[in-house]
C-alpha positions in Angstrom: 87.0 129.5 81.2 88.1 129.1 84.8 87.1 126.1 86.8 88.1 127.6 90.1 86.8 131.2 90.8 89.0 133.7 92.7 86.9 133.1 95.9 87.8 129.3 95.7 84.4 128.2 94.5 84.1 125.8 91.6 82.5 126.5 88.3 80.1 123.8 87.0 82.9 122.4 84.7 85.4 122.5 87.7 83.0 120.5 89.8 82.5 118.0 87.0 86.3 117.7 86.5 87.0 117.4 90.2 84.4 114.6 90.7 85.8 112.8 87.7 89.3 112.6 89.1 89.7 109.1 90.6 92.6 107.7 92.7 94.8 107.2 89.6 93.4 109.3 86.7 95.3 110.6 83.8 94.2 113.7 81.9 93.1 111.4 79.1 90.9 109.4 81.5 89.2 112.6 82.7 88.6 113.8 79.1 87.1 110.5 78.2 84.8 110.5 81.3 83.6 114.0 81.0 83.6 114.5 77.2 85.6 117.7 77.7 88.4 118.3 75.1 91.8 117.2 76.4 93.3 120.7 76.0 90.6 122.1 78.3 91.0 119.2 80.8 94.7 119.8 81.0 94.2 123.5 81.6 91.6 122.8 84.3 93.7 120.2 86.0 96.4 122.9 86.4 93.9 125.2 88.0 92.7 122.4 90.4 96.4 121.6 91.2 97.1 125.3 92.0 94.0 125.4 94.2 95.2 122.3 96.1 92.1 120.2 95.2 94.1 117.5 93.4 97.7 116.2 93.4 99.8 114.9 90.5 102.5 112.3 90.4 104.0 111.1 87.1 101.0 112.2 85.0 98.5 110.6 87.3 96.0 112.7 89.4 94.0 112.1 92.5 91.9 114.2 94.8 93.5 115.7 97.9 91.8 115.8 101.2 90.8 119.4 100.4 89.4 118.2 97.0 87.3 115.5 98.7 86.0 118.0 101.2 85.2 120.5 98.4 83.2 117.8 96.5 81.2 117.0 99.7 80.6 120.7 100.5 79.5 121.6 96.9 77.7 118.3 96.4 
């Protein structure tokens, strides 16, 4: 199930995942926070990365400026 639709809007799970990404979150942190299985979180994080809403460094994720704006706009 996609978390980012082709038009750039977020699905409900995409919105939940994006808002759950803190300044230094791991995939395991997001899975624990959301209750979404880890394999789905990892897939969704890849989609959010590709859309530019989060960045990753060394297995840790954070929202980008675009991600923060998306959360505010969809909020």
